[in-house]
C-alpha positions as CSV (number, residue, x, y, z in Angstrom):
1,X,28.5,200.3,135.2
2,X,28.3,197.2,133.2
3,X,24.5,196.7,133.7
4,X,23.9,199.4,131.1
5,X,25.4,197.3,128.3
6,X,22.2,195.1,127.1
7,X,23.9,193.2,124.3
8,X,25.9,190.1,125.6
9,X,28.4,190.0,122.8
10,X,29.1,193.6,123.5
11,X,29.4,193.1,127.4
12,X,31.8,190.1,126.7
13,X,34.1,192.0,124.2
14,X,34.0,194.9,126.9
15,X,35.6,192.7,129.4
16,X,38.2,191.3,127.0
17,X,39.2,195.0,126.3
18,X,39.4,195.9,129.9
19,X,41.4,192.7,130.2
20,X,43.7,193.6,127.3
21,X,44.5,197.1,128.4
22,X,44.7,196.7,132.1
23,X,48.6,196.7,133.3
24,X,48.3,196.1,136.9
25,X,44.7,196.1,138.5
26,X,41.2,195.9,137.2
27,X,38.3,197.7,139.3
28,X,34.8,197.2,138.3
29,X,31.8,198.5,140.1
30,X,28.8,196.3,139.2
31,X,25.8,194.3,140.5
32,X,26.6,191.5,142.5
33,X,23.0,190.6,142.9
34,X,19.8,191.1,140.7
35,X,18.0,194.2,141.7
36,X,15.3,193.8,138.9
37,X,14.2,190.5,140.8
38,X,13.0,192.8,143.7
39,X,9.5,193.7,142.7
40,X,9.6,197.3,143.7
41,X,12.7,197.9,141.7
42,X,11.5,195.7,138.7
43,X,8.4,197.7,138.6
44,X,10.2,201.0,139.1
45,X,12.7,200.0,136.1
46,X,9.4,199.0,134.0
47,X,7.8,202.4,134.7
48,X,10.8,204.1,133.8
49,X,11.2,202.3,130.5
50,X,7.5,202.9,129.7
51,X,8.0,206.7,130.4
52,X,11.0,206.8,128.2
53,X,9.6,205.1,125.2
54,X,5.7,205.3,125.5
55,X,5.4,201.5,125.5
56,X,6.3,198.5,127.4
57,X,9.4,196.6,126.4
58,X,8.8,193.3,124.5
59,X,11.7,191.6,126.2
60,X,10.9,192.8,129.5
61,X,12.1,190.2,132.4
62,X,13.4,189.9,135.5
63,X,16.9,190.3,134.6
64,X,16.4,193.5,132.1
65,X,14.1,196.1,131.6
66,X,14.6,195.7,127.9
67,X,15.9,199.0,127.4
68,X,18.3,200.5,129.6
69,X,19.8,197.8,132.1
70,X,20.4,194.1,132.2
71,X,21.6,191.8,135.2
72,X,24.3,189.2,134.7
73,X,26.1,187.0,137.2
74,X,29.4,189.1,136.9
75,X,32.0,186.7,138.5
76,X,30.6,183.6,136.5
77,X,31.4,185.7,133.4
78,X,34.4,187.8,134.1
79,X,36.5,185.3,136.0
80,X,36.7,182.9,133.1
81,X,37.8,185.9,131.0
82,X,40.3,187.6,133.4
83,X,42.2,184.2,134.4
84,X,44.9,183.2,134.2
85,X,46.1,186.7,133.9
86,X,44.1,188.2,136.7
87,X,42.8,187.3,140.0
88,X,40.3,188.5,142.1
89,X,42.0,189.9,145.3
90,X,39.0,191.9,146.8
91,X,35.5,192.5,146.7
92,X,33.4,195.4,148.5
93,X,29.5,195.4,148.8
94,X,28.4,198.8,148.5
95,X,26.0,199.0,151.9
96,X,23.2,201.5,150.7
97,X,21.3,199.2,148.3
98,X,23.5,195.9,148.8
99,X,23.2,195.0,145.1
100,X,26.5,196.7,144.1
101,X,30.2,195.5,144.6
102,X,33.6,196.8,143.6
103,X,35.5,194.0,142.4
104,X,39.4,194.3,142.5
105,X,41.5,192.2,140.3
106,X,45.3,192.2,140.2
107,X,47.5,190.9,137.6
108,X,49.4,187.7,138.5
109,X,53.1,187.7,138.6
110,X,54.8,185.8,135.6
């Protein structure tokens, strides 16, 4: 659930660590589309952040609630990190919200 990593550098390091330690496959379940851009979901995230901290986040945007979650275009970031050792072989959109996808990468034969 990579959307809970707010810091971009830690996000990238996490993907690099996943690649380093994966032997055969990498399975990642994350957002493929930005739910925070949906006004209802965005306002709900903002309300939750306010309830949790008692104030509105200074860095609120439609890609992050500034506190708990952040949207990033996963494939644009992950594929350059995983290639050439791994290739995306499948992706499955989770239907209930249509915001989540399971990405399956496989190590390429040497």
